[in-house]
One Martini backbone bead per residue (centre of mass of N, CA, C, O) as a GRO file, in nm:
protein
  299
    1MET     BB    1  12.813  10.373   9.937
    2THR     BB    2  12.621  10.124   9.751
    3VAL     BB    3  12.477  10.100   9.415
    4SER     BB    4  12.309   9.822   9.248
    5PHE     BB    5  12.229   9.731   8.895
    6PRO     BB    6  12.086   9.622   8.624
    7ILE     BB    7  12.055   9.759   8.316
    8ASP     BB    8  11.806   9.594   8.227
    9ASP     BB    9  11.619   9.693   8.451
   10LEU     BB   10  11.618   9.985   8.363
   11ARG     BB   11  11.496   9.938   8.079
   12LYS     BB   12  11.223   9.802   8.193
   13SER     BB   13  11.137  10.060   8.401
   14VAL     BB   14  11.263  10.302   8.219
   15PRO     BB   15  11.187  10.466   7.942
   16GLU     BB   16  11.450  10.650   7.915
   17ALA     BB   17  11.662  10.401   7.890
   18SER     BB   18  11.662  10.363   7.577
   19THR     BB   19  11.909  10.568   7.532
   20LEU     BB   20  12.133  10.336   7.608
   21ASP     BB   21  12.135  10.201   7.355
   22GLY     BB   22  12.460  10.109   7.231
   23LEU     BB   23  12.623  10.190   7.470
   24THR     BB   24  12.966  10.267   7.576
   25GLY     BB   25  13.154  10.346   7.814
   26ASP     BB   26  13.176  10.679   7.844
   27GLU     BB   27  12.904  10.722   7.703
   28LEU     BB   28  12.737  10.566   7.912
   29ILE     BB   29  12.815  10.723   8.165
   30THR     BB   30  12.711  10.996   8.067
   31ALA     BB   31  12.414  10.905   8.024
   32LEU     BB   32  12.363  10.817   8.314
   33ARG     BB   33  12.420  11.086   8.454
   34ARG     BB   34  12.200  11.240   8.302
   35MET     BB   35  11.957  11.063   8.392
   36LEU     BB   36  12.008  11.076   8.712
   37GLY     BB   37  12.134  11.327   8.806
   38LYS     BB   38  12.108  11.403   9.136
   39LEU     BB   39  12.144  11.096   9.215
   40ALA     BB   40  12.471  11.122   9.117
   41ASP     BB   41  12.579  11.297   9.321
   42GLY     BB   42  12.908  11.210   9.406
   43ALA     BB   43  12.936  10.973   9.205
   44ASN     BB   44  13.071  10.668   9.109
   45ILE     BB   45  13.053  10.534   8.780
   46THR     BB   46  12.986  10.191   8.685
   47VAL     BB   47  13.030   9.928   8.422
   48ASP     BB   48  12.992   9.567   8.479
   49ALA     BB   49  12.850   9.316   8.332
   50GLY     BB   50  12.567   9.494   8.345
   51ILE     BB   51  12.656   9.660   8.608
   52VAL     BB   52  12.547   9.916   8.804
   53THR     BB   53  12.761  10.149   8.988
   54LEU     BB   54  12.726  10.342   9.292
   55ASP     BB   55  12.961  10.554   9.458
   56PHE     BB   56  12.946  10.671   9.788
   57ASP     BB   57  12.945  10.839  10.048
   58GLU     BB   58  12.894  10.815  10.361
   59ILE     BB   59  12.640  10.842  10.580
   60PRO     BB   60  12.582  10.993  10.849
   61SER     BB   61  12.436  10.885  11.136
   62THR     BB   62  12.289  11.153  11.209
   63ARG     BB   63  12.123  11.168  10.946
   64ILE     BB   64  11.978  10.900  10.967
   65ALA     BB   65  11.841  10.958  11.239
   66GLU     BB   66  11.683  11.211  11.149
   67ALA     BB   67  11.522  11.075  10.926
   68GLU     BB   68  11.387  10.870  11.116
   69ARG     BB   69  11.241  11.087  11.288
   70LEU     BB   70  11.078  11.240  11.050
   71TYR     BB   71  10.907  11.039  10.894
   72PRO     BB   72  10.653  11.000  11.088
   73LYS     BB   73  10.573  11.299  11.070
   74ALA     BB   74  10.487  11.293  10.774
   75VAL     BB   75  10.272  11.077  10.802
   76THR     BB   76  10.095  11.238  10.999
   77ARG     BB   77  10.041  11.481  10.818
   78ALA     BB   78   9.901  11.323  10.592
   79ALA     BB   79   9.672  11.202  10.771
   80LYS     BB   80   9.568  11.516  10.822
   81GLY     BB   81   9.604  11.674  10.535
   82GLU     BB   82   9.912  11.801  10.547
   83PHE     BB   83  10.072  11.809  10.261
   84PRO     BB   84  10.286  12.032  10.245
   85LYS     BB   85  10.427  11.950  10.510
   86ALA     BB   86  10.489  11.662  10.428
   87ALA     BB   87  10.663  11.730  10.183
   88SER     BB   88  10.880  11.885  10.337
   89ILE     BB   89  10.971  11.646  10.514
   90TYR     BB   90  11.041  11.444  10.294
   91ARG     BB   91  11.263  11.621  10.170
   92ARG     BB   92  11.439  11.624  10.421
   93VAL     BB   93  11.488  11.325  10.437
   94LEU     BB   94  11.635  11.314  10.153
   95GLU     BB   95  11.865  11.500  10.228
   96LEU     BB   96  11.975  11.315  10.457
   97ASP     BB   97  11.852  11.035  10.298
   98PRO     BB   98  11.862  10.923   9.970
   99THR     BB   99  11.772  10.607  10.032
  100ARG     BB  100  11.463  10.684  10.089
  101GLN     BB  101  11.221  10.539   9.910
  102ASP     BB  102  10.971  10.573  10.084
  103ALA     BB  103  10.974  10.886  10.073
  104ARG     BB  104  10.936  10.907   9.771
  105ARG     BB  105  10.666  10.768   9.746
  106GLU     BB  106  10.513  10.951   9.946
  107LEU     BB  107  10.568  11.212   9.797
  108ALA     BB  108  10.415  11.136   9.543
  109MET     BB  109  10.136  11.111   9.678
  110VAL     BB  110  10.121  11.403   9.771
  111LEU     BB  111  10.150  11.532   9.489
  112PHE     BB  112   9.895  11.414   9.376
  113GLU     BB  113   9.702  11.538   9.589
  114VAL     BB  114   9.797  11.851   9.496
  115GLY     BB  115   9.833  11.834   9.163
  116LYS     BB  116  10.152  11.726   9.111
  117ALA     BB  117  10.205  11.509   8.875
  118ASP     BB  118  10.482  11.564   8.749
  119ASP     BB  119  10.642  11.548   9.016
  120ALA     BB  120  10.552  11.262   9.087
  121VAL     BB  121  10.673  11.120   8.845
  122ASP     BB  122  10.966  11.206   8.893
  123THR     BB  123  10.985  11.065   9.170
  124LEU     BB  124  10.931  10.774   9.070
  125LEU     BB  125  11.168  10.769   8.871
  126ASP     BB  126  11.383  10.799   9.091
  127VAL     BB  127  11.335  10.527   9.212
  128LEU     BB  128  11.388  10.352   8.944
  129LYS     BB  129  11.686  10.450   8.879
  130THR     BB  130  11.795  10.291   9.165
  131GLU     BB  131  11.515  10.086   9.180
  132PRO     BB  132  11.393   9.896   8.923
  133ARG     BB  133  11.237   9.671   9.133
  134ASP     BB  134  11.001   9.864   9.218
  135SER     BB  135  10.673   9.775   9.220
  136GLN     BB  136  10.522  10.011   9.344
  137ALA     BB  137  10.617  10.231   9.148
  138LEU     BB  138  10.516  10.091   8.892
  139VAL     BB  139  10.211  10.095   8.964
  140ILE     BB  140  10.167  10.390   9.017
  141LEU     BB  141  10.266  10.481   8.738
  142GLY     BB  142  10.080  10.302   8.567
  143ASN     BB  143   9.810  10.427   8.673
  144HIS     BB  144   9.861  10.704   8.572
  145TYR     BB  145   9.888  10.628   8.265
  146ALA     BB  146   9.606  10.483   8.239
  147ARG     BB  147   9.455  10.783   8.239
  148GLN     BB  148   9.612  10.790   7.951
  149ASP     BB  149   9.564  10.704   7.635
  150SER     BB  150   9.864  10.769   7.522
  151HIS     BB  151   9.986  10.565   7.780
  152ARG     BB  152   9.896  10.263   7.786
  153ASP     BB  153  10.151  10.105   7.704
  154THR     BB  154  10.317  10.198   7.943
  155ALA     BB  155  10.134  10.093   8.164
  156LEU     BB  156  10.146   9.795   8.084
  157LYS     BB  157  10.450   9.759   8.111
  158LEU     BB  158  10.477   9.833   8.413
  159ILE     BB  159  10.272   9.621   8.533
  160GLN     BB  160  10.401   9.372   8.411
  161ARG     BB  161  10.667   9.413   8.555
  162ALA     BB  162  10.551   9.386   8.841
  163CYS     BB  163  10.458   9.092   8.801
  164GLU     BB  164  10.740   8.975   8.760
  165LEU     BB  165  10.854   9.071   9.044
  166THR     BB  166  10.543   9.011   9.189
  167PRO     BB  167  10.367   8.725   9.148
  168ASP     BB  168  10.233   8.720   9.466
  169ASP     BB  169  10.066   8.988   9.409
  170ALA     BB  170   9.739   9.055   9.402
  171THR     BB  171   9.722   9.367   9.346
  172VAL     BB  172   9.878   9.359   9.077
  173HIS     BB  173   9.683   9.173   8.921
  174ASN     BB  174   9.440   9.355   8.957
  175SER     BB  175   9.559   9.593   8.802
  176LEU     BB  176   9.594   9.445   8.533
  177GLY     BB  177   9.299   9.371   8.496
  178GLY     BB  178   9.193   9.664   8.473
  179LEU     BB  179   9.362   9.742   8.222
  180LEU     BB  180   9.252   9.518   8.033
  181LEU     BB  181   8.959   9.607   8.048
  182GLU     BB  182   9.005   9.890   7.932
  183GLY     BB  183   9.133   9.731   7.660
  184ASP     BB  184   8.941   9.502   7.568
  185GLU     BB  185   9.057   9.228   7.753
  186PRO     BB  186   8.871   9.001   7.907
  187ASP     BB  187   9.027   8.735   7.926
  188GLN     BB  188   9.282   8.850   8.061
  189ALA     BB  189   9.141   8.990   8.294
  190ILE     BB  190   9.010   8.739   8.432
  191GLU     BB  191   9.277   8.598   8.482
  192GLU     BB  192   9.388   8.812   8.680
  193PHE     BB  193   9.157   8.807   8.886
  194ASN     BB  194   9.186   8.505   8.950
  195HIS     BB  195   9.475   8.521   9.046
  196ALA     BB  196   9.422   8.713   9.279
  197ILE     BB  197   9.224   8.522   9.427
  198ARG     BB  198   9.421   8.290   9.474
  199LEU     BB  199   9.618   8.466   9.646
  200ASP     BB  200   9.343   8.643   9.756
  201PRO     BB  201   9.029   8.555   9.870
  202LYS     BB  202   8.985   8.867  10.018
  203LEU     BB  203   8.980   9.038   9.748
  204ALA     BB  204   8.736   9.244   9.653
  205ASN     BB  205   8.835   9.378   9.391
  206ALA     BB  206   8.851   9.119   9.212
  207TYR     BB  207   8.553   9.044   9.216
  208TYR     BB  208   8.455   9.305   9.091
  209GLY     BB  209   8.615   9.290   8.829
  210ARG     BB  210   8.494   9.024   8.733
  211SER     BB  211   8.201   9.126   8.722
  212MET     BB  212   8.251   9.331   8.495
  213VAL     BB  213   8.315   9.129   8.277
  214GLU     BB  214   8.046   8.969   8.301
  215MET     BB  215   7.855   9.208   8.243
  216ASN     BB  216   7.967   9.285   7.964
  217ALA     BB  217   7.885   8.973   7.871
  218GLN     BB  218   7.603   8.893   8.004
  219ARG     BB  219   7.690   8.721   8.276
  220TRP     BB  220   7.484   8.733   8.529
  221SER     BB  221   7.531   8.486   8.710
  222GLU     BB  222   7.838   8.525   8.746
  223ALA     BB  223   7.826   8.811   8.859
  224ARG     BB  224   7.661   8.741   9.107
  225ASP     BB  225   7.869   8.543   9.226
  226SER     BB  226   8.100   8.748   9.257
  227LEU     BB  227   7.950   8.941   9.447
  228GLN     BB  228   7.889   8.734   9.663
  229ALA     BB  229   8.185   8.665   9.722
  230MET     BB  230   8.266   8.942   9.815
  231PHE     BB  231   8.075   8.949  10.067
  232GLU     BB  232   8.179   8.672  10.198
  233THR     BB  233   8.513   8.740  10.198
  234ALA     BB  234   8.528   8.997  10.307
  235THR     BB  235   8.662   9.148  10.601
  236SER     BB  236   8.489   9.415  10.529
  237ARG     BB  237   8.289   9.677  10.462
  238LYS     BB  238   8.512   9.866  10.364
  239ALA     BB  239   8.615   9.688  10.131
  240VAL     BB  240   8.353   9.693   9.970
  241CYS     BB  241   8.326  10.000   9.940
  242ALA     BB  242   8.593  10.037   9.790
  243ALA     BB  243   8.510   9.851   9.543
  244CYS     BB  244   8.215  10.025   9.484
  245SER     BB  245   8.336  10.302   9.457
  246LYS     BB  246   8.353  10.663   9.355
  247PRO     BB  247   8.598  10.862   9.332
  248HIS     BB  248   8.751  11.130   9.302
  249GLY     BB  249   8.844  11.177   8.948
  250THR     BB  250   8.688  10.984   8.794
  251THR     BB  251   8.594  10.896   8.431
  252THR     BB  252   8.532  10.613   8.388
  253SER     BB  253   8.319  10.290   8.317
  254LYS     BB  254   8.470   9.996   8.365
  255SER     BB  255   8.733   9.979   8.571
  256PRO     BB  256   8.964   9.858   8.789
  257THR     BB  257   9.234   9.982   8.984
  258SER     BB  258   9.561   9.946   9.143
  259LEU     BB  259   9.708  10.133   9.427
  260PRO     BB  260   9.979  10.148   9.605
  261THR     BB  261  10.120  10.204   9.873
  262THR     BB  262  10.421  10.276  10.014
  263GLY     BB  263  10.557  10.304  10.267
  264ARG     BB  264  10.772  10.091  10.454
  265ALA     BB  265  10.975   9.854  10.332
  266ASN     BB  266  11.224   9.819  10.581
  267ARG     BB  267  11.041   9.973  10.829
  268SER     BB  268  10.779   9.843  11.006
  269ARG     BB  269  10.741  10.047  11.256
  270HIS     BB  270  10.606  10.226  11.084
  271PRO     BB  271  10.344  10.378  10.987
  272ARG     BB  272  10.062  10.235  10.809
  273ASN     BB  273   9.787  10.305  10.629
  274SER     BB  274   9.723  10.634  10.734
  275ARG     BB  275   9.646  10.762  10.471
  276PRO     BB  276   9.370  10.909  10.314
  277TRP     BB  277   9.350  11.025  10.031
  278PRO     BB  278   9.057  11.161   9.951
  279LYS     BB  279   9.073  11.211   9.631
  280LEU     BB  280   9.246  10.949   9.510
  281LEU     BB  281   9.222  10.743   9.758
  282GLN     BB  282   9.170  10.398   9.880
  283ALA     BB  283   9.190  10.194  10.148
  284SER     BB  284   9.357   9.873  10.172
  285ARG     BB  285   9.402   9.520  10.272
  286SER     BB  286   9.600   9.239  10.249
  287PRO     BB  287   9.540   8.977  10.461
  288SER     BB  288   9.745   8.747  10.360
  289THR     BB  289  10.015   8.948  10.334
  290GLY     BB  290  10.010   9.256  10.467
  291ASN     BB  291   9.975   9.441  10.238
  292SER     BB  292   9.953   9.749  10.144
  293SER     BB  293   9.673   9.920   9.982
  294VAL     BB  294   9.537  10.096   9.693
  295ALA     BB  295   9.226  10.177   9.554
  296LEU     BB  296   9.158  10.264   9.216
  297TYR     BB  297   8.851  10.374   9.077
  298ALA     BB  298   8.675  10.320   8.753
  299LEU     BB  299   8.310  10.315   8.737
   0.00000   0.00000   0.00000
């Protein structure tokens, strides 16, 4: 089994990767192995023409099949609010098949849910260390850092990176708009909300975010029109409620941010968008793209 990615992608997605700057040869390989930690266990690491390659022994088919069998069980446990049990099953899935990035993302969401934020962050960074173009992990991590004033620059970097990687994802642009609004950059924020609306005219979150910019600027007529558009275009009452509600744990009073669910990236037959995340997250779906997303609002 082989995993390859450009080292520049790693530098852009993982803050810790800045320690690799200027290193070459064996010194670079040693630094990569130290940064990757257990992710590189048993791997032969090479770097050629800027491409990092990790060569592993093949995973036995029986382990892959067992991981496939257990994954939906973890999803079901999480949907029932049985988060410790879900976390245990996700960890077992990763023991059996370390390539299951979907299980890592879902494990991170469960860890956030039970208050283990540091472990959740480490899990998301593990996703990015071997799949640095994973935009879902970038946005989840970015939104976590966005709620810490001292890490706002990191949050902005991560979410902007996600926009570069998935420029046609409305929920990512909506997330960037919320972060820019939090940073008192209303012009850039409204540009991102409008971009999100162009990509997905039924995304209630983006209309609500735009209305926040307009209300802050006392542009009452425009804010009213944005809210009216939200009610007219949203696909369901649930989507509107998600856009306008204040979930447990939010502390600021300015803007929305968007946090995607993890789901199964490459195995669509598994159940998706079924986890309630009652404390941290509220689920919504982008109807034009079919991508599941979760909106986290700080209103």
